[in-house]
C-alpha positions in Angstrom: 1.7 13.2 3.9 -1.6 11.3 4.0 -5.2 12.2 3.4 -8.6 10.5 3.8 -11.5 11.3 1.5 -15.0 9.8 2.1 -16.5 10.7 -1.2 -19.6 8.4 -1.4 -21.4 6.4 1.3 -19.2 3.4 2.2 -16.4 4.4 -0.2 -13.2 6.3 0.7 -9.9 7.1 -1.0 -6.6 7.4 1.0 -3.8 9.0 -1.1 -0.2 9.3 0.4 2.9 11.0 -0.9 6.4 10.9 0.5 10.1 11.0 0.0 12.5 8.2 1.1 16.3 8.2 1.3 18.0 4.9 0.4 21.6 3.6 0.2 22.8 1.8 -2.9 25.3 -1.1 -3.0 28.2 1.4 -2.9 26.9 3.0 0.3 25.9 6.2 -1.6 22.5 7.8 -0.7 19.8 8.6 -3.1 16.3 10.0 -2.8 13.1 8.5 -4.2 9.6 9.8 -4.5 6.8 7.7 -3.1 3.1 7.6 -3.9 0.4 5.2 -2.6 -3.4 5.2 -2.8 -6.0 2.9 -1.3 -9.6 2.7 -2.5 -11.8 1.3 0.3 -15.4 -0.1 0.2 -16.9 -0.7 3.6 -20.2 -2.6 3.3 -20.3 -2.8 7.2 -18.4 -1.6 10.2 -16.4 -4.8 10.4 -15.7 -5.6 6.8 -13.5 -3.6 4.4 -12.6 -4.4 0.8 -9.7 -2.5 -0.7 -7.5 -1.9 -3.8 -4.0 -0.5 -3.3 -1.4 0.9 -5.6 2.1 1.9 -4.7 4.7 3.8 -6.8 8.4 4.5 -6.2 10.7 6.5 -8.5 13.4 5.5 -8.8 13.3 2.0 -7.5 17.1 2.1 -7.3 19.7 4.7 -8.0 19.3 5.9 -11.7 16.6 3.2 -12.0 13.1 2.9 -13.3 9.8 3.4 -11.7 8.4 0.6 -9.5 4.7 0.0 -9.4 2.6 -2.5 -7.5 -1.1 -3.3 -7.2 -3.0 -5.5 -4.8 -6.6 -6.2 -3.7 -7.8 -7.6 -0.4 -10.2 -7.6 2.5 -9.9 -6.7 6.2 -12.2 -8.0 8.9 -12.5 -6.6 12.4 -12.9 -9.2 15.2 -14.3 -7.6 18.3 -13.2 -4.1 19.2 -9.4 -4.5 19.2 -8.4 -7.1 16.5 -8.2 -7.0 12.7 -7.1 -9.6 10.2 -6.5 -9.0 6.5 -5.6 -10.8 3.4 -4.5 -9.4 0.0 -3.0 -10.6 -3.3 -1.1 -8.5 -5.8 1.7 -8.2 -8.3 4.3 -5.8 -9.5 3.2 -3.9 -12.6 6.4 -2.1 -13.5 10.1 -2.2 -12.4 12.4 -5.0 -11.5 12.2 -4.9 -7.7 8.5 -5.5 -6.9 7.3 -9.0 -6.1 5.6 -10.9 -9.0 3.0 -12.1 -7.7 2.6 -11.8 -3.9 0.2 -12.9 -1.1 0.0 -10.9 2.2 -1.8 -11.6 5.5 -1.9 -9.4 8.5 -3.0 -9.4 12.1 -3.4 -6.2 14.1 -4.1 -5.8 17.9 -4.9 -2.5 19.6 -3.4 -2.2 23.1 
């Protein structure tokens, strides 16, 4: 379930909650709770700065909580293309990357 809250001019908060079903090394299923939130600042219609956090509990069967943070920017090129770049790190757990760099390219068809 996702939401979008524009609470101040040029600022928005996008929280998400969910449930995932995974399979462990012994092929046994387990459920995990998921939470993510993105705080966005949009100084213009083509530029977006963001801070993300993501939480998963448990990160593995009978495991700990996994938590990551990242910051980045997205830039819209024309009407149908967006590029983005972010950097982040795992803050808790043993599964998240420490640190990471992400880049993205999106094209609307």
